[in-house]
C-alpha positions in Angstrom: 9.8 -1.6 14.1 7.9 -1.6 10.9 9.7 -0.6 7.7 7.9 1.4 5.0 8.6 1.7 1.3 7.2 3.9 -1.4 7.6 3.5 -5.1 8.4 6.8 -6.8 8.4 7.4 -10.5 10.4 10.0 -12.3 7.8 12.4 -13.7 10.0 13.3 -16.6 9.7 9.7 -17.8 5.9 9.7 -17.9 5.0 8.6 -21.5 2.1 11.1 -21.6 4.1 14.0 -20.2 3.3 16.4 -23.1 -0.4 15.4 -23.6 -1.8 14.7 -20.2 -3.5 17.4 -18.1 -1.6 18.0 -14.9 -2.8 21.3 -13.5 -4.6 21.4 -10.2 -6.0 24.5 -8.5 -4.3 26.1 -5.5 -5.9 28.4 -3.0 -5.4 32.1 -4.0 -4.2 34.7 -1.6 -7.4 36.6 -1.9 -9.5 33.5 -1.0 -7.3 32.8 2.0 -7.7 36.4 3.3 -11.5 36.2 2.6 -11.8 32.9 4.6 -9.9 34.4 7.6 -12.0 37.6 7.5 -15.3 35.7 7.3 -14.2 33.3 10.1 -13.2 36.2 12.4 -16.5 38.0 11.7 -18.7 35.0 12.5 -16.4 33.5 15.1 -16.0 30.3 13.0 -13.5 27.7 13.9 -11.0 27.2 11.1 -9.1 24.0 10.8 -6.3 23.2 8.5 -4.4 20.0 7.8 -1.7 18.5 5.7 -1.9 15.2 3.9 1.5 13.5 4.1 0.8 11.0 1.4 -1.5 13.0 -0.8 -0.3 11.8 -4.2 -0.4 8.2 -3.1 -4.1 8.3 -2.4 -5.2 8.1 -6.0 -7.7 5.6 -7.4 -7.6 2.9 -9.9 -8.1 5.2 -12.9 -4.4 4.9 -13.7 -5.0 1.3 -14.9 -6.3 2.6 -18.2 -2.9 4.2 -18.9 0.1 2.2 -20.2 2.8 3.3 -17.8 5.7 0.9 -17.3 8.5 1.1 -14.8 11.9 -0.4 -14.5 11.9 -2.2 -11.2 14.6 -1.6 -8.6 17.1 -4.3 -7.8 15.3 -5.2 -4.6 12.0 -5.4 -6.3 13.5 -7.6 -9.1 14.8 -10.0 -6.4 11.5 -10.1 -4.4 9.5 -10.8 -7.6 12.0 -13.1 -9.3 12.3 -10.8 -12.3 15.2 -10.7 -14.8 17.0 -7.5 -15.9 14.9 -7.5 -19.1 11.6 -7.5 -17.2 9.6 -4.4 -16.6 6.4 -3.9 -14.5 3.2 -2.2 -15.4 1.8 0.5 -13.1 -1.8 -0.4 -12.0 -2.4 2.4 -9.5 -1.2 5.7 -8.3 2.4 6.4 -7.7 4.2 9.5 -6.5 6.0 11.4 -9.3 3.6 11.0 -12.2 2.9 14.2 -14.0 -0.9 14.0 -13.3 -0.6 13.2 -9.6 -1.6 16.7 -8.4 -4.6 16.8 -10.7 -5.8 13.3 -9.8 -5.5 14.0 -6.1 -7.5 17.2 -6.4 -10.2 15.4 -8.4 -10.5 12.7 -5.8 -10.7 15.2 -2.8 -13.3 17.2 -4.7 -15.4 14.2 -5.6 -15.3 12.9 -2.0 -16.1 16.2 -0.4 -19.1 16.8 -2.7 -20.4 13.3 -1.9 -20.2 14.3 1.8 -22.4 17.4 1.2 -19.7 20.0 0.7 -20.1 22.7 -2.0 -17.3 24.1 -4.2 -17.1 28.0 -4.2 -17.8 29.4 -7.6 -14.8 31.8 -7.7 -12.1 29.6 -6.1 -12.1 25.8 -6.7 -10.0 25.3 -3.5 -12.7 26.7 -1.2 -15.3 24.2 0.0 -18.2 25.0 2.3 -20.3 22.7 4.4 -23.3 24.5 5.8 -25.0 22.8 8.7 -28.7 23.6 9.3 -29.7 24.1 12.9 
């Protein structure tokens, strides 16, 4: 048995809560219907997946922000910290206000690097056209 732990921050305590951009696009109903219709017409295979740890898959861009957390009692013990010590966040953590936006930007960048294109009308629709 292997135990797992995740550090979660309270988004309301994000120091940049009022100034940082947090919006991320979501698939519109019209785009979803369009995809299903095109797939049915051309007999395309549609695949869908869920990412369980989406907001933990960020990158090191958080290092430029000054986000500090109060460690839990267990973390204090493991790291030998006092009650006055705090820790600086050096990566992504679930709960930060900009987590949805950062995750979308990462997925978009990675898909484009793999040859996918972003639809002009819906930023959540990506197409990969294979030449025969």
